N, C-alpha and C positions, 0 to 999 in steps of 0.2 A: 548510564554507567560510563565511566573514564577508563579507557585502555591506555595504558603506558605503553609506549613503544620503545622507548630507550631515553636516554640521556640527551637533552637538547643542549643544553648549555648550562654553565655555571659561572658565577661571577665572583673573581677574587680582588679585594682591595689591596693594593700594593704599595709599598714604600719605595723599592728600588726597582723600577721599572725594566732598566737595561738587564740587570741580572736575572729577572724572571723571564725576560725574552729570550735570553741565552739558554736558561734552562728547559723552557717549553719548546722552544723552536730547534736549539741545536742538539740538546740530549735527548728530548723526546720526540722529534721530529714534527712538531707542529709547523704550521705556516701562517703568515698574517693574512687574514681574509679582508678585514675592513678596520679602517681607523676613523675614529671621530675625535680629533685633537681638540676641537672646541668643547665637546662635552667631556672629554677625558675618557675615552673607551678605545680599547684595542681589542679587537676579535681574532682568535686565533681558531683555525680549523685544527680539529683533532678527529679524525675519522668522520663519522656521520654527526659529530657533536662540536661544539663551540666552547672554548674557554675564554671568558671575557676577562681582561685585566684592567683595572680601574686605579689609576694613581691616586693616593689618599689626598693629594694636593689639588686634584682637578675639580671641576664643577660637581660632577657626579660622585667623586669620591669624598669630598667634604661633607656630603649628606650622611655619611655613615658613622661620624663621630670620630673617636680615637683610632689611631692606626692600630693594625694587628701587631701584636708583640708578644712578650713571654706572659703577661698578664691576661691575655686574652686573644683567641684566634677567630677567624671567619668561619671555620668548620673543623669537624674532627677529622675526617679524610675524604677523599673521593677516589673512585676506582676507574680505571681506564682498561677496557677488554682489548687486549693485545693477542695476535697470532701471526706467526708461531710463538710459542712460549719456549724458549731455550735458554735455561739459565746461564749457562757458559758464555753464550753470545750476549746475553743482556749485559753481564758484568764486564765482559771484555770491552764493551762499547761504553758503558756508563762511567766506570771506574776511572779511565784516563781522562775523563771531563770533570773528575772530582766529586762525582755523585756517589755517596755511599749507599750501597745496595743490600738492603736486609736479607735476612734467610728466608728460603722458600718455604712455604707450608700450604697444606690443603686448606682451602677456605671456601665458604658457601657464597655464591652469588646469584645473579638473576639466571644464569644458565645452569645452576647445580654446583656441585663441589668441583673444585679443580686448583691447579697451583697458582700461588700468587706471591708477591713480595712487595715490601714497603720501601719508599724512598722519601726524602724530605726535599721540598724546594728551598730556594735560597731564604724565604721568609717563613720557614717553619711549618708550611702546611704539608700534611702527610698524602702522598700520593700511593696509591695500590694499583700494581700492574698485574692484571688477572689474565691467565690463559684460559684455554678452552675446558669444559667441564671433562672429568674423568669418565672413561668408558664405564657403562653400566655393568 
């Protein structure tokens, strides 16, 4: 049997690497953990997981075909578990950075139902920020 422990990493093919680095590092607090410029891979630390950015014009990125855009995306959304979850603090931090913050709703996730909201990164990928589960 396979036991999933959490999200290890996800890979996003990107058109504007600088904008994506600003979003994930400055707005969401990730840090660059590793770079392999020859391959075209930047790995960002996101808590216990990694978000890999692969420029579409790089060696690895060219293998994926056309760049993501309005006619097709890499994924529907992905969710980052955050704590604490304080809507006012999240909005006060992200909105001055030009990040539109969606409405908070209770949604089901890996730990159960709890608060979450949606953002969109500079290339149209939807990112869900999810707080701790609601008390039983």
